[in-house]
C-alpha positions in Angstrom: 0.0 0.0 0.0 1.0 3.6 -0.5 -0.1 6.9 0.9 -3.4 8.1 -0.5 -3.3 10.1 -3.7 -6.6 11.9 -3.7 -7.0 12.1 -7.5 -6.0 8.4 -8.0 -8.4 7.2 -5.3 -11.3 9.4 -6.6 -10.7 7.9 -10.1 -10.7 4.4 -8.7 -13.9 5.1 -6.7 -15.6 6.5 -9.8 -15.0 3.2 -11.7 -17.4 1.5 -9.2 -20.3 4.1 -9.4 -23.6 2.6 -10.6 -22.5 -1.0 -10.4 -23.2 -3.8 -8.0 -20.0 -4.2 -6.0 -18.9 -6.2 -2.9 -18.0 -4.2 0.1 -15.6 -5.0 2.9 -15.7 -2.4 5.7 -14.2 -2.8 9.2 -12.9 -1.0 12.1 -10.6 -2.8 14.4 -10.7 -3.0 18.2 -9.3 0.1 19.6 -9.9 2.2 16.5 -12.4 4.4 18.4 -11.8 2.9 21.9 -12.9 5.1 24.7 -11.5 4.8 28.2 -14.1 4.3 30.8 -13.1 4.0 34.5 -9.5 3.4 33.4 -10.4 0.5 31.1 -10.4 0.6 27.3 -13.7 -0.2 25.6 -13.5 -2.7 22.7 -15.1 -1.3 19.6 -15.4 -3.0 16.2 -17.6 -2.9 13.1 -17.4 -5.5 10.3 -19.1 -6.3 7.0 -17.8 -8.6 4.3 -19.3 -9.2 0.9 -22.2 -6.7 1.4 -23.4 -6.2 -2.1 -24.1 -2.5 -2.6 -24.7 0.0 -5.4 -23.8 3.6 -5.0 -24.6 6.6 -7.2 -21.8 8.9 -6.0 -18.4 8.5 -4.3 -16.2 11.1 -2.8 -12.9 11.3 -0.9 -12.2 14.3 1.3 -10.0 15.5 4.0 -6.3 16.1 4.5 -4.6 12.9 5.8 -6.3 11.1 7.3 -9.1 11.1 4.7 -12.7 10.1 4.6 -14.7 8.4 1.9 -18.4 8.5 1.4 -20.5 6.3 -0.8 -24.0 7.7 -1.6 -26.6 5.0 -2.1 -30.2 5.5 -3.1 -31.3 5.1 0.5 -28.3 6.3 2.5 -24.6 6.5 3.0 -21.6 4.3 3.6 -18.8 6.3 5.3 -15.3 5.5 6.5 -13.0 8.0 8.2 -9.3 7.8 9.1 -8.0 6.5 5.8 -4.3 6.9 5.1 -3.3 4.4 2.5 -4.6 2.7 -0.7 -3.9 0.2 -3.4 -5.6 -1.0 -6.6 -4.6 -4.6 -6.8 -4.1 -6.8 -9.9 -7.8 -7.8 -9.8 -8.9 -4.2 -10.0 -10.1 -4.2 -6.4 -9.8 -0.9 -4.4 -8.2 -1.4 -1.0 -8.3 1.6 1.4 -6.9 1.4 4.9 -6.3 3.7 7.8 -3.2 3.0 9.9 -2.2 4.7 13.2 1.2 6.2 13.9 2.5 2.8 14.8 1.3 1.2 11.5 -1.6 -0.7 13.1 -4.8 -1.1 11.1 -7.7 1.0 12.4 -10.1 1.0 9.5 -10.5 -0.7 6.1 -12.8 0.0 3.2 -12.5 -2.3 0.2 -14.5 -2.6 -3.1 -14.5 -5.4 -5.5 -16.6 -6.6 -8.5 -16.4 -10.1 -7.3 -17.0 -11.5 -3.8 -14.2 -11.3 -1.3 -12.7 -14.6 -0.2 -13.9 -15.8 3.1 -10.6 -17.5 4.0 -7.0 -17.5 3.1 -7.5 -20.8 1.3 -10.1 -19.1 -1.0 -7.7 -16.3 -1.8 -5.0 -18.7 -3.0 -7.4 -20.4 -5.4 
């Protein structure tokens, strides 16, 4: 992955507009952890292979970035994104890493379903 280039990511997002695509979106434990009574609160959100169609996509911000995908009936939104890659299969991989390089958020788009295990990825 490399640091987000806003124009390159916007162009990649635009290639998915209006099509059915498979979404992977997650935050990892600690991404938005709040300390309560001296203890961290585990926070996580995860969706894999949600099939969505969006009519508009936008990237905004100034490192970290946020991406919004406007659907007919609502929004998909990820904030804290720092890095991206378009892989050999044309999938868009966006990630947000903290100062120590740990993953905090991921937003990924694909025209085909995401593998559900490492074994599927190899096939």
